[in-house]
N, C-alpha and C positions, 0 to 999 in steps of 0.2 A: 497780325499786328505785333510788333516787338514792343515791349512795354517800357514805360518811363521808370527809371529808378533814380533815387537820389540817395547815395549811400555815403554819409560821413562816417568815418570810423576813427577809432582812437584809442591810444594807449597812453598812460602816464606812469612814469616811474619816479618813486621817491628813493634817493639813494642815501643811506644812513652809514656814515663810515665811523667805526669805533676808534677812539684815540688811545687812552691809557685805562688800564684797569683800575677801578676804584669802587668800593663797595658803598652802597647807599642805604641809609635807613629811610624806610618809606613811611610818609605820613599815613595815618588811618584815612581810608578813603571809603566811599560808600561800596556797600557789598554788591557783587554782581546781581544777586537777585533784586536788591532794591533798584539798581540802576535801570533794569529792564521793565519796572513797573511804573505806573503813573502815566501822566499825560505827554504827549509829544507836541512840538510847535506846529501850528497849523499850517497847511499848504501854501496859504497867502503870504505869511511871514517867511517861509522857507523859500518861496519864489521870489519875494521882494529882496531878500538878501543876497540870493543867487543873481538876480538881475543887477543889483548894485555892484557886486563883485565882477560880475562879467563885463560891465561897461567900464570899471575902473581899470581892469586888467586889459581890456581892449585899447583904452587910450594909451596906456604905457607902451603895448606892442606896436600900435600904430605910429606913436611917436618915435620909437626907435627905428621902425623901418617904413617911413612915409610913402615910398614908392612901391612897396612889396605887397604881395597878396597876404592876407592874415586869415588864419583858421585855427580855432582851438575849441576846446570844450570846457566851458566854465564849471559845468556840473561835474565833470571828472576830477577837474583841479580841486574844486571845493570838497568833494568827497574824499579824495585822497588826502587832503590837508586835515580834515575832520577825523579821518581814521587815525592818521599820525598823533592827533591831539589826544587820542585815548591814553597815550604813553607819556603825555606831557603834564608838567606841574607848574604852579606859580605864574610868573610873568611869561614864561614860554608859552604856557597854554592860553593865557589871556591875549597875548599878541596874535597867535593863530586865528582864534575864533573872532576877534575883533577885526583883524584883517580880512577875514570872510564876510565881514559886514553884519555880524550878530550883535544885537545889543545885549549884553549880558546881564544888565539890570532888569530887563524885560523878559529875556529868555534864558533860563538857566541852562547850563552845559548839558545836563542829562536830557533836557526837552529837544535840544539840537540833535543829539544822537538818535533819539527816538523818532524825530521828524525824518532824518535821513534814512533810518531803518524802514520806515513806513514808505518812503518814496523809492527806495530800492525794491521793495516788495511790489509796488505798483509798477515799476519800469519793466520788472521781469515777469509779469503775468503774461501767460501764452496768448497769442493773437493770430489769427488767420490773415489780418490786414498788414501787419507790421512785423518786421524781424528787428528786435531790439534786445539785446542783452548787455547788462551792466555788472561788472563784478569787481572784487578785490582779491589780492593774494599777498602773501608775505614769503619771502625767501629769506631764510635765516641760516647764519653761519653754523655749520656742525659744531656740537657741543656748547653753543651758547644757549643758556637756559632762559626762556621767556618766563616772565611772571605769570603765574596762573590767571590772575585777574586780566591782564591785557589779552591773553590768549583767548579766554572766555569771551570777553567783551567783543573782541574782532570777530569771533565766530557768531555770536549771537545778534550783534548790530550790524556788522558789515559782511556777514556770511563769508569771512576770509579764513581759508585754511593756511597752514604754515607748511613750507616746503623745505626740508633740511637741504643746504646748499654748502658746497665746498668753495668758498671764495679765495682760498689760498691757491686754487686752480683757476685763475680767472677766466680762461678760455672756456672751460667746461661750464663754469657758472653762468658766463654770458650766453652760451648756447642753450642752457636750460631755460633761462628766462626769456631769451628772445623768441624761442620755439614756443613758448606758453603763450606769449603775446600774439604771435603770429597766428597760432590756432584759434585763439579766442576772438581775434578780429577778422577771421575768415581770410587770412593771408594778405589783408590790407596794410598792416603795420609790421614791417619787417626791421630787424636791427634797431630796436629801441635803445639799445646800449651798444656803444661802438667799442668801449673798452671799460674794464672794471678794475678797481683798485683792490689788491689783495687784502687790504685792511678793512674792507667793507664787512660789516657784520649783519646788516638787515637791508633788504630792499622791498619797499611797499609798492605794489603795482595796482593802479585802477584802470579798467579798460571800457570802452563803450564801443558796441557795434550796432549800426543802425541802417536799415534798409526799407525804403518805402515807395510805393507806387502813387503817381499822381491820380487823383480822382478823374481829371480830364486829361488823357495824354496828349502830347504833341505827336503829330504825324511825322515820321522821319522823312518822307518825301517832300515835306515842306521846308526842310532844313536847307539853308543855302549859305554860300561864303560871303562874308562882308567885312568891312573895316571896323575895329574896335578902337576908340581913341584912349589910349593909355595916358596921354598928356597932351597938352596943346602942340607938342613938336613931334610926338611918336604915335604911330597907328600900327596895329598888327591885324593880320587876317584872322578871322574866327568862324567857326560853323555856328550860324545863328539859327535857333529854332523858332518857329513861327506858328502861331495859332490865331485863327479869327473868330470874331462873335463870341468870345469867352465871357461867361458870367462869372465873376469871382470878386472877393472883397477888395475894394480900392479906396484909397484916400489921397486927395491932394493937400498937403500940408504948407499953406501959404507962409505961415509964421516961420517955418524952419527952411522954406524953400526945397522941398523934396516931394516925390511921388511914391507912394507905396502900393504894392500889389501883394495879396496873399494868395498863394497856390496851396490848395488843400490836398492832402493825401486821402487815399481811400480809408485810412485809419481815423480820419478826422484831425490828426495832427497837421501842422502846417509849416510852410517856409514863407517867411516875410522877407520880400525883396525891396530895398529902399534905394531909390535913385535920386541923389542929390542934383539940383540944378547945377548947370555949368559953373565951375569956380567956388562952389559951397561946400565941398567935401569937409574941409577943416572946420568950417563953422558949425556944420552938422555934428561931427565927431566930438566937438567941445560940449555939445549940449545934449549928448546921450545920458540919458538917466532913468531909473525906474518909473518916474512921473510921466517922462517923455513916452515910454512904451505903453503905459496905462492908457495915456490920451490916444495914442494911435490905435490901441486895440479897441477903444470905446468909438472911435471915429470911422474905423473901417465899415464900409457897407457895400453889399453886392452891386456891382455895375456891370454893364456890358462893355467889354473892351473891343473896340472895332479890330484892333490887331495887336498882339502882344508879342515882342521880339525879345528872346532871352538867349544869350550864348551857351552853347554847350561847353562845359569845362570840367576839368579835374584839377584841383589844386591841393597842395600839401604844405605843412609847416613843421618845423623841427625846432623847438625852443628849449634853451636852458634858462630856467625861471629864477634862478637864485637872486640875481640883481634885481629883477623887476619885482619879485615878491618883497624884497627888502624897501623898494620904493612904497609899497603899500603897508609899510610898518611891520611886516613879518621878518624880523631880523635875528632875535636872539637864538632861534633854533639852529641858525647857520653858524653859531659862534661855540667857543669853548665854555660859555656860560649857559649853553642850552641845558635845560633840565628834562632829560627824557627818561627819568629814573622809573617811570611806570612801565617801561617796556622789559627792562632787565636790570638786575643789580650785578651782574658780572662785569660790565664795562660802562665807562662814561661814553655816551654817544652824542654826536651831533650830526645834523643833515649836511652832506656835502654838496649836493646838487638836486634840483627838481627837473626831471627831464620830461618833455611833453611833445608828442607827435600826433599829429591829426592829417587825415586826408578827406576830401570832399569831393565826390563825383555828382555832376547834374547832367542828366541827358533826357533824351526823348521817351525812354521806354516805360510801357505799362502793361498790364495784361488786358487781353480781350475781355470784354465785360465788365471792366473796372472802370470804364470812362463814363460814369453816371453823373450827369449834370443836373442839379435842382434848380430849375429856372422858375424864380417867383413871378407872379403876375405884377405888373407895375413897375418893373426894375427899369431905371432910366440908364441910357446910354451916355458914356462920356463922349467927347467930341471925336470925330472921325480921324483925327491925326494918330498914326501908329504910336504906340508907347514902346519905345526901343531902349534896351539896356546895353547902349553901345558906348559907354564910357564907364569908369569905375563906380560900383555900387556895394551896398552893404547886404549881407543876408543874415538872418536869424532863423534858427529852426526850434519851434516851440511845441512842447507837448500839451496837448489839449487838457488832459486830466490834471496836470499840476502846474500849468502855466510856467514851467521851468525852461530856460534857454538850454538846450543840450548843445548847440553848436552856434558859434558866432563868428563872423568874418567879413573881410572885405575883398572883393575881386577887382584888382587893380590891372591885371593882366591875364585874361582867360587862357592865354596860350602858354603861360609859364606853369609848368607842372610843379 
């Protein structure tokens, strides 16, 4: 049997363009030693902030492209921006962390970085059941001197190395960065940057590569061609995967008018598929919140689904996030008033753009022997009507250990790459 894989993959680039040279006096800050000691924010607070940021960003992306597929990694964007915040001061720093939905009176900055450091360590633990790698890198203009504290914190907290780069040769710099990202995402993300400005001084990159197998794979022989209703007036033909008698967590949310099915990976992480009732997508999107996700997770319960039909698809997105992050009140870092003096005192820096690419593949594949279904005694069946994801639906991929959403998206048209 061929196996079922679901492999969302992504890289994010933060592009920092240096403007004019200006020397800064740095305020006294916590020493690196002090910064890496003490407590870190707990996983629940981190997951809650991540979910809040994920849904806030999702609403902006969906609003901008109501009829398009949406796919992004909120965790990757959060991590890249938190990494950037290591070099920010004053209101620039506050805007970034509050924009990421952290409450700075309850959670000090140092705890946020420690929490993300812990999360990064957990995500990169070796596993036989899951291919997951998350990382950060800095590409720094030759001759630009990074401040020791920023370099040390970047390495200690975000395991980020600095690569010397000649941005004055934009083609060479672009090749270096794009090749690095392509390599780290197993060839899934290519051409993160289409062009680079010779004034660029620093590029920060965060990447995620994820590949997992369904605990109960779909049989490719059962996949058939059928119509997917993109809208009231448009249908497209898609390959529809089908599985019968599947026992998996299910919830019918009458309050929000949607049906949820959670498909579990062999690693116990999961993909949550959310099917709004016809005409209810926008109502549902407006009500997405951390509380909604918590209620769903508490309400999901194993049910035997008579027949589950889910399209096989591969979708990708490519975003420039500057304007959208500004809508989330992360503004100053994109202006000449940005205070990124914690990165270098050679130049006055501002962020010129945040580039984000994501790819999500969902198919039947799985490995032989991985199709283990834990059927509990007394599991009730839902009605015999097939559950078909044959119109636009949402998908969230959630990591079991941290409850963090690593990918969030909307499938409006499965045939649109």
